[in-house]
C-alpha positions as a Markdown table, in Angstrom:
| # | Residue | x | y | z |
|---|---|---|---|---|
| 1 | Leu | 5.3 | 122.0 | 109.5 |
| 2 | Ala | 7.5 | 118.6 | 110.4 |
| 3 | Leu | 10.4 | 119.0 | 107.7 |
| 4 | Thr | 10.6 | 122.7 | 109.1 |
| 5 | Val | 11.0 | 121.7 | 112.6 |
| 6 | Leu | 14.0 | 119.2 | 111.3 |
| 7 | Arg | 15.5 | 121.8 | 109.4 |
| 8 | Leu | 15.5 | 124.0 | 113.0 |
| 9 | Leu | 16.9 | 120.8 | 114.8 |
| 10 | Gly | 19.8 | 120.7 | 112.3 |
| 11 | Thr | 20.7 | 123.7 | 112.9 |
| 12 | Leu | 21.6 | 122.9 | 116.4 |
| 13 | Arg | 25.2 | 122.1 | 117.2 |
| 14 | Phe | 25.2 | 119.0 | 119.5 |
| 15 | Pro | 28.6 | 118.5 | 121.4 |
| 16 | Arg | 30.9 | 115.9 | 119.0 |
| 17 | Met | 31.4 | 112.4 | 120.5 |
| 18 | Gly | 35.2 | 113.2 | 120.9 |
| 19 | Asn | 34.4 | 115.6 | 123.5 |
| 20 | Leu | 32.0 | 113.0 | 125.0 |
| 21 | Arg | 34.6 | 110.3 | 125.2 |
| 22 | Ser | 37.3 | 112.8 | 126.8 |
| 23 | Leu | 34.7 | 113.9 | 129.5 |
| 24 | Phe | 34.6 | 110.3 | 129.6 |
| 25 | Arg | 37.9 | 109.4 | 130.2 |
| 26 | Thr | 38.3 | 112.2 | 132.2 |
| 27 | Leu | 35.6 | 110.7 | 135.3 |
| 28 | Tyr | 37.7 | 107.2 | 134.8 |
| 29 | Phe | 40.4 | 108.5 | 136.0 |
| 30 | Ser | 39.2 | 110.7 | 138.9 |
| 31 | Leu | 37.4 | 107.7 | 140.5 |
| 32 | Pro | 39.9 | 106.4 | 142.5 |
| 33 | Ser | 40.7 | 110.2 | 144.0 |
| 34 | Leu | 36.7 | 110.2 | 144.4 |
| 35 | Phe | 36.5 | 106.5 | 146.3 |
| 36 | Asn | 39.7 | 107.9 | 148.3 |
| 37 | Ile | 37.6 | 111.0 | 149.2 |
| 38 | Gly | 34.4 | 108.9 | 150.4 |
| 39 | Ala | 36.6 | 106.7 | 152.7 |
| 40 | Val | 37.9 | 109.7 | 154.3 |
| 41 | Ser | 34.4 | 111.3 | 154.8 |
| 42 | Phe | 33.2 | 108.0 | 155.8 |
| 43 | Val | 35.9 | 107.8 | 158.3 |
| 44 | Val | 35.1 | 111.7 | 159.7 |
| 45 | Leu | 31.8 | 110.9 | 160.2 |
| 46 | Phe | 32.5 | 107.1 | 161.8 |
| 47 | Val | 34.2 | 109.2 | 164.4 |
| 48 | Phe | 32.1 | 111.9 | 164.8 |
| 49 | Ala | 29.0 | 109.1 | 165.4 |
| 50 | Ile | 31.2 | 107.3 | 168.2 |
| 51 | Ala | 31.4 | 110.9 | 169.9 |
| 52 | Gly | 28.1 | 112.1 | 169.7 |
| 53 | Met | 26.3 | 108.4 | 171.1 |
| 54 | Asn | 29.5 | 109.6 | 174.0 |
| 55 | Ile | 28.1 | 112.7 | 174.6 |
| 56 | Met | 24.7 | 112.6 | 173.5 |
| 57 | Pro | 23.1 | 109.8 | 175.4 |
| 58 | Arg | 19.5 | 108.8 | 175.5 |
| 59 | Met | 17.8 | 112.1 | 174.9 |
| 60 | Pro | 14.3 | 111.7 | 174.4 |
| 61 | Ala | 13.1 | 110.9 | 170.5 |
| 62 | Val | 9.7 | 110.6 | 169.5 |
| 63 | Pro | 8.9 | 106.8 | 168.7 |
| 64 | Pro | 7.4 | 106.4 | 165.5 |
| 65 | Gly | 4.5 | 106.9 | 165.2 |
| 66 | Gly | 4.5 | 108.5 | 168.9 |
| 67 | Val | 4.0 | 111.5 | 170.5 |
| 68 | Leu | 6.5 | 112.7 | 173.4 |
| 69 | Glu | 5.5 | 114.8 | 176.1 |
| 70 | Asp | 8.0 | 117.0 | 175.4 |
| 71 | Glu | 6.8 | 119.8 | 172.7 |
| 72 | Asp | 10.4 | 120.7 | 171.1 |
| 73 | Ala | 11.6 | 117.7 | 170.4 |
| 74 | Val | 12.9 | 117.8 | 167.0 |
| 75 | Leu | 14.7 | 114.3 | 167.2 |
| 76 | Asp | 12.6 | 111.5 | 166.0 |
| 77 | Tyr | 13.2 | 107.2 | 165.4 |
| 78 | His | 15.7 | 108.5 | 162.9 |
| 79 | Thr | 17.4 | 111.2 | 163.9 |
| 80 | Asn | 19.1 | 110.7 | 167.1 |
| 81 | Phe | 22.1 | 108.9 | 169.0 |
| 82 | Asp | 21.0 | 105.8 | 170.2 |
| 83 | Asp | 23.1 | 103.6 | 168.6 |
| 84 | Phe | 25.5 | 103.7 | 165.9 |
| 85 | Gly | 23.5 | 103.7 | 162.4 |
| 86 | Ser | 21.0 | 106.0 | 163.5 |
| 87 | Ala | 23.8 | 108.5 | 165.1 |
| 88 | Leu | 25.6 | 108.1 | 161.3 |
| 89 | Leu | 22.6 | 108.4 | 159.6 |
| 90 | Ala | 21.9 | 111.7 | 161.6 |
| 91 | Leu | 25.3 | 112.9 | 160.6 |
| 92 | Val | 25.1 | 112.4 | 157.1 |
| 93 | Arg | 21.7 | 114.7 | 157.2 |
| 94 | Phe | 23.5 | 117.3 | 159.2 |
| 95 | Ser | 26.1 | 117.1 | 157.0 |
| 96 | Leu | 24.0 | 117.9 | 154.3 |
| 97 | Gly | 22.8 | 121.2 | 156.1 |
| 98 | Glu | 19.3 | 119.6 | 157.6 |
| 99 | Asp | 18.3 | 121.4 | 160.4 |
| 100 | Trp | 21.5 | 121.1 | 162.4 |
| 101 | His | 21.5 | 124.0 | 164.4 |
| 102 | Glu | 17.8 | 122.6 | 165.8 |
| 103 | Val | 19.4 | 119.4 | 167.2 |
| 104 | Met | 22.3 | 121.8 | 168.5 |
| 105 | Tyr | 20.1 | 124.0 | 170.4 |
| 106 | Tyr | 18.2 | 121.3 | 171.7 |
| 107 | Ala | 21.0 | 118.7 | 173.0 |
| 108 | Arg | 22.8 | 121.9 | 174.3 |
| 109 | Ala | 19.8 | 122.4 | 176.7 |
| 110 | Arg | 19.4 | 118.8 | 177.6 |
| 111 | Val | 22.6 | 117.4 | 177.9 |
| 112 | Glu | 24.9 | 118.4 | 181.3 |
| 113 | Ala | 28.1 | 119.0 | 179.0 |
| 114 | Gly | 26.3 | 121.9 | 176.7 |
| 115 | Ala | 29.7 | 123.4 | 175.5 |
| 116 | Leu | 30.7 | 120.0 | 174.1 |
| 117 | Val | 27.8 | 119.8 | 172.2 |
| 118 | Val | 28.5 | 123.2 | 170.9 |
| 119 | Leu | 31.7 | 121.9 | 169.6 |
| 120 | Phe | 30.2 | 118.7 | 168.2 |
| 121 | Phe | 28.5 | 121.1 | 166.2 |
């Protein structure tokens, strides 16, 4: 039985090392471009974090382990625009598509400049 399994595995053609070497060489040559893309993405997130801190200041957020009086609160301790770190973390979450629309509707109803919030998102 073991000999049959070894023969079966021997018939599978694994990729040649030359193909793998060319794949890693391509990855190596594309790293500077990936760094540039990451830097531009960080600058865009930086600008939007500052804008979010100015457009949506001090919206009520649920404290850690606590309960807020507002039943519709979608902001929590990590997803708010109170300080730069939280705003940047929230924007990374929103750029990945996690509940950005709920935060947009929540902020539009509670911020005086609701149309500006929609443009922000």
